[in-house]
Structure formats: C-alpha cells, structure tokens
C-alpha positions as CSV (number, residue, x, y, z in Angstrom):
1,Q,0.0,0.0,0.0
2,V,1.2,3.5,-1.0
3,Q,0.1,6.7,0.7
4,L,0.3,9.9,-1.3
5,V,-0.2,13.3,0.4
6,E,-0.4,16.4,-1.7
7,S,0.2,20.0,-0.5
8,G,0.8,23.4,-1.9
9,G,-2.6,24.2,-3.3
10,G,-4.4,27.5,-2.7
11,L,-5.8,30.6,-4.3
12,V,-3.7,32.5,-6.8
13,Q,-4.4,35.3,-9.3
14,A,-4.2,34.6,-13.0
15,G,-0.6,34.8,-14.2
16,G,0.7,33.7,-10.9
17,S,2.5,30.5,-9.8
18,L,2.1,27.6,-7.4
19,R,4.2,24.6,-6.5
20,L,2.4,21.4,-5.6
21,S,4.2,18.8,-3.6
22,C,3.4,15.1,-3.1
23,A,5.0,13.0,-0.4
24,A,5.0,9.3,-0.8
25,S,5.2,6.6,1.8
26,W,4.5,2.8,1.8
27,T,4.9,-0.3,3.8
28,A,8.4,-1.7,3.9
29,A,7.0,-5.2,3.5
30,S,6.3,-4.4,-0.2
31,G,10.0,-4.5,-1.0
32,R,9.5,-1.6,-3.4
33,T,11.1,1.8,-3.3
34,F,9.9,5.2,-4.5
35,S,12.2,5.1,-7.5
36,T,10.4,2.0,-8.9
37,Y,7.1,4.0,-9.3
38,A,6.2,6.2,-12.3
39,M,4.5,9.3,-10.9
40,G,2.0,11.8,-12.2
41,W,-0.5,14.6,-11.6
42,F,-4.1,14.6,-12.6
43,R,-6.8,17.2,-12.1
44,Q,-10.6,17.4,-11.9
45,A,-12.6,20.5,-12.3
46,P,-16.2,20.8,-11.2
47,G,-18.5,19.0,-13.4
48,K,-15.7,17.5,-15.5
49,E,-13.9,14.2,-15.6
50,R,-10.5,13.7,-14.1
51,E,-7.8,14.5,-16.6
52,F,-4.1,13.8,-17.0
53,V,-1.7,16.8,-16.4
54,A,1.8,15.5,-16.3
55,S,3.9,12.4,-15.5
56,I,7.5,11.5,-14.9
57,S,9.4,8.2,-15.2
58,W,11.0,6.4,-12.2
59,S,14.4,7.9,-13.0
60,G,13.1,11.4,-13.8
61,G,14.6,11.2,-17.2
62,F,11.3,11.3,-19.1
63,T,8.4,13.7,-18.6
64,Y,5.1,14.0,-20.3
65,Y,2.5,16.8,-20.3
66,A,-1.0,17.5,-21.4
67,D,-1.1,20.0,-24.3
68,S,-3.0,22.4,-22.1
69,V,-0.1,22.8,-19.7
70,K,3.0,22.4,-21.9
71,G,5.4,25.2,-21.4
72,R,3.7,26.4,-18.2
73,F,3.9,23.4,-15.9
74,T,7.0,21.4,-14.9
75,I,7.0,18.0,-13.1
76,S,10.0,16.8,-11.2
77,R,10.9,14.3,-8.5
78,D,13.4,13.8,-5.7
79,N,13.8,10.0,-5.2
80,A,16.0,10.6,-2.1
81,K,13.1,12.4,-0.4
82,N,10.3,10.4,-1.9
83,M,8.8,13.5,-3.3
84,V,7.2,14.6,-6.6
85,Y,6.5,18.2,-7.5
86,L,4.4,20.2,-10.0
87,Q,5.6,23.7,-10.6
88,M,2.8,25.7,-12.2
89,N,3.5,29.0,-13.8
90,S,1.3,31.5,-15.9
91,L,-1.8,30.0,-14.3
92,K,-5.1,30.5,-16.0
93,S,-8.6,30.4,-14.6
94,E,-9.1,27.1,-16.5
95,D,-6.4,25.5,-14.4
96,T,-8.8,25.7,-11.4
97,A,-9.3,22.1,-10.2
98,V,-8.5,19.6,-7.5
99,Y,-5.1,18.3,-8.3
100,Y,-4.3,14.6,-7.5
101,C,-0.9,12.9,-7.2
102,A,-0.8,9.4,-8.6
103,A,1.7,6.5,-8.5
104,S,2.0,3.5,-10.8
105,Y,4.2,0.5,-10.3
106,G,3.2,-1.4,-13.5
107,S,2.8,1.2,-16.2
108,R,5.2,3.6,-17.9
109,A,5.1,7.3,-17.4
110,G,4.1,7.8,-21.1
111,N,0.9,5.9,-20.5
112,L,0.3,6.2,-16.8
113,R,-2.3,4.0,-15.3
114,P,-2.3,4.8,-11.6
115,D,-2.4,2.2,-8.9
116,Y,-2.6,4.8,-6.1
117,W,-4.0,8.2,-5.6
118,G,-3.6,11.0,-3.1
119,Q,-6.6,12.8,-1.6
120,G,-6.2,15.9,-3.7
121,T,-5.4,19.6,-3.2
122,Q,-7.5,22.5,-4.4
123,V,-6.0,25.0,-6.8
124,T,-8.2,28.1,-7.5
125,V,-7.1,30.7,-10.1
126,S,-8.9,33.9,-10.0
127,S,-9.2,36.0,-13.1
C-alpha cells in the first residue's frame, strides 16, 4: 500500500505561480522503493472528468505533459526524499481544479495507469 499526500494548493491570481508537492510513503514489506514508481499529476474541475496533467518516469529522465499545460507546468521528482513536484506558472482560470498525485508500479510514465491516488489539493485561479 502506498500513501500519497499532496500539499501546496491554494488561491492565486491569473498569471501567478504555485508549486504542488506530493509526499509518498509505503509499507516496507512491499520491498519496493519510490524510485520504482512512475508518478503523475491529474486534475478534476467541477462537473468534469479527471484528466491527465503530467507524468514522470521512475528515474526522472522522461516527462510528459497534457497539451493544455505544456510550457507552463514542470513536473519533477526527488527520489532521495520520496517527493514529486508540480511547478505551475502562468496560471489561468481554466487551471482551477482539484489536483491529484498518482503513482504507478506497473505502467510507464508515457501511458500512466495509476495504482494509487492522493486525496487531492484544491487550486483556484482567480481572473
């Protein structure tokens, strides 16, 4: 079992920036380490389905982004700290959503199919 806890959400004006963080922990009995999981961020706006935002490979060497956030958002990870981050710049009102951290043991970052989800953190962008 993997626990994911997001933080860093809040209210920001359009054009501003936020940095989301996701802390991962798991039972030692699994024999797995953080670096064996592909990680990602998804978001869900009111009345809409959850959508992919960004993902990163276990090594951090490969990253993928939704077209809507390319050039504005950056995903990164620190395997020594069991953390994954989402730096969000030039925020727009349409970025308003609950953002979820996700982890996958069996799928690649390029086609992330999460096994675990965090509880979500609210991001609100005012125009």
